[in-house]
C-alpha positions in Angstrom: -34.1 -22.2 5.8 -34.5 -22.2 10.1 -34.8 -19.1 12.2 -31.3 -19.9 13.8 -29.3 -20.0 11.0 -30.6 -16.8 9.6 -30.1 -15.2 13.1 -26.1 -15.9 12.8 -26.2 -13.9 9.0 -26.8 -11.1 11.7 -24.9 -11.3 14.1 -22.2 -12.6 12.2 -22.6 -9.2 10.3 -23.0 -6.9 13.6 -19.5 -8.6 14.6 -17.3 -8.4 11.3 -19.3 -4.5 11.2 -17.8 -4.2 15.3 -13.8 -5.6 14.3 -13.5 -3.4 11.3 -14.2 -0.1 13.5 -11.7 -1.8 16.0 -9.5 -2.6 13.0 -9.6 1.5 11.6 -9.7 2.7 15.3 -6.1 0.8 16.2 -3.9 0.3 13.1 -0.7 -0.7 15.1 -3.0 -4.0 16.9 -4.8 -4.5 13.6 -0.9 -4.9 11.6 0.5 -7.4 14.5 -3.3 -9.4 13.4 -2.5 -8.9 9.6 0.7 -10.6 10.1 -0.7 -13.2 11.7 -3.6 -13.6 9.0 -1.0 -12.2 6.3 1.4 -15.2 6.7 -1.3 -17.8 7.0 -3.2 -16.3 3.1 0.4 -16.2 1.9 1.7 -19.8 3.4 -1.3 -21.3 1.6 -0.9 -19.0 -2.0 2.5 -20.4 -2.4 1.8 -23.5 -1.8 -1.0 -23.2 -4.3 1.2 -21.5 -6.3 4.1 -24.1 -6.4 1.3 -26.7 -6.8 0.7 -25.2 -10.2 3.8 -24.3 -11.6 4.8 -27.9 -11.2 1.5 -29.3 -12.2 2.1 -26.6 -15.8 6.2 -27.1 -16.2 5.4 -29.0 -19.4 2.6 -26.4 -21.1 4.0 -22.9 -20.1 7.5 -22.0 -20.7 8.2 -19.2 -18.6 6.4 -21.5 -15.5 9.9 -20.9 -13.4 8.3 -17.4 -12.6 5.9 -19.4 -10.7 7.6 -21.7 -9.0 9.8 -19.0 -8.0 7.3 -17.1 -6.7 5.3 -19.9 -4.8 8.5 -20.7 -3.5 8.8 -16.7 -1.8 6.1 -16.6 -0.8 6.0 -19.9 0.9 9.1 -18.3 2.9 7.6 -14.6 3.2 4.9 -17.4 5.0 6.7 -18.8 7.5 8.5 -16.1 8.1 5.7 -14.2 8.8 4.5 -16.6 11.0 7.5 -16.8 13.0 8.1 -13.5 13.8 4.8 -12.0 14.2 6.1 -8.7 16.4 8.8 -7.8 13.7 6.7 -8.3 11.2 4.2 -6.3 12.3 6.5 -3.4 12.9 8.1 -4.2 9.0 4.7 -5.2 7.5 4.6 -2.3 5.2 8.0 -2.5 3.7 7.6 -6.4 3.7 4.3 -6.0 2.0 5.9 -3.7 -0.5 8.1 -5.6 -1.8 6.3 -8.4 -2.0 3.5 -6.7 -4.1 6.9 -5.7 -6.5 8.0 -9.3 -7.0 4.1 -10.6 -7.9 3.4 -7.0 -10.3 6.9 -8.3 -11.8 5.6 -12.3 -11.6 2.5 -10.4 -13.6 4.1 -8.7 -15.8 6.3 -11.9 -17.1 3.1 -14.3 -16.8 1.0 -12.0 -18.9 3.7 -12.5 -22.6 2.8 -16.7 -21.9 -0.8 -15.8 -22.1 0.2 -13.8 -25.3 2.1 -16.5 -26.1 -0.9 -18.8 -26.2 -3.3 -16.7 -27.8 -5.5 -15.5 -24.7 -7.4 -11.9 -24.9 -7.0 -10.7 -21.3 -3.4 -11.1 -21.7 -2.4 -7.7 -21.7 -5.2 -6.8 -18.6 -2.5 -9.2 -16.3 0.3 -6.7 -17.5 -1.4 -4.0 -16.7 -2.2 -5.2 -13.5 1.7 -6.8 -13.4 2.6 -2.9 -14.5 0.1 -0.9 -11.8 1.5 -3.9 -9.2 5.0 -2.9 -9.1 4.2 0.9 -9.5 2.1 0.6 -6.1 4.7 -1.4 -5.0 7.3 1.0 -4.9 4.8 3.8 -3.4 4.2 1.8 -0.3 8.6 2.0 -0.2 9.2 4.9 -0.6 5.9 5.6 2.0 5.7 3.0 4.4 4.1 4.9 7.6 1.1 5.7 4.9 1.2 2.2 3.6 0.6 1.1 6.9 -2.0 2.6 8.4 -3.2 1.9 4.2 -3.3 -2.0 5.2 -4.6 -1.3 8.6 -7.7 1.1 6.9 -8.6 -1.2 4.0 -8.5 -4.3 6.2 -10.9 -2.5 8.7 -13.3 -2.0 5.6 -12.9 -5.1 3.8 -14.9 -6.0 7.3 -17.5 -3.8 7.6 -18.1 -4.1 3.8 -18.4 -8.2 4.7 -21.0 -7.1 8.2 -22.7 -5.4 6.0 -22.7 -8.3 3.3 -24.4 -10.6 6.0 -26.8 -8.2 7.5 -28.0 -7.6 3.9 -28.4 -11.1 3.1 -30.4 -11.8 6.5 -32.5 -9.2 4.7 -32.6 -11.1 1.8 -33.4 -14.1 3.1 -36.4 -12.8 4.7 -38.1 -11.1 1.6 -37.3 -15.2 -0.1 -38.7 -17.0 2.3 -41.8 -14.7 2.9 -42.2 -14.5 -1.8 -41.5 -18.3 -1.7 -44.3 -18.8 0.8 -46.7 -16.8 -1.2 -46.1 -18.6 -4.2 -46.5 -21.9 -2.5 -50.0 -20.9 -1.3 
């Protein structure tokens, strides 16, 4: 790997770490940024779910929930993108409702997987139940869920940054090892 390519791993890693610390130190501003990012991701997830639901409607009998969740995700995504300030203030509530709907959808989907003999259906069901419970918890404590969202986002950026720096170190060692083997 070229030296310039490797250095971008370190630069990206350091930037992720700094951005993660900024997110943790500025939770309100992080919520504004998250409203936009979540809008993009939710819109994409909704389109993906809708496409999957429409393509598999002949195979999975309870596919209506997937299609419905795709449409709901698309609506949430567009709403998040169009109303960032309002969404940032209400993001903890919206997130809680979304998690509840996703949990219920996973629970219902697990029944399809069970019907078709997938051995891990019960894991999907447990995640659905856990998601629903966590959604109700977030709904009851919106301040805590808002701070938690900002903190988790910041932590995820820091972990990603550390991974980039570790990858840089690993690539340097790998190149040194490959160079010794080739000699």
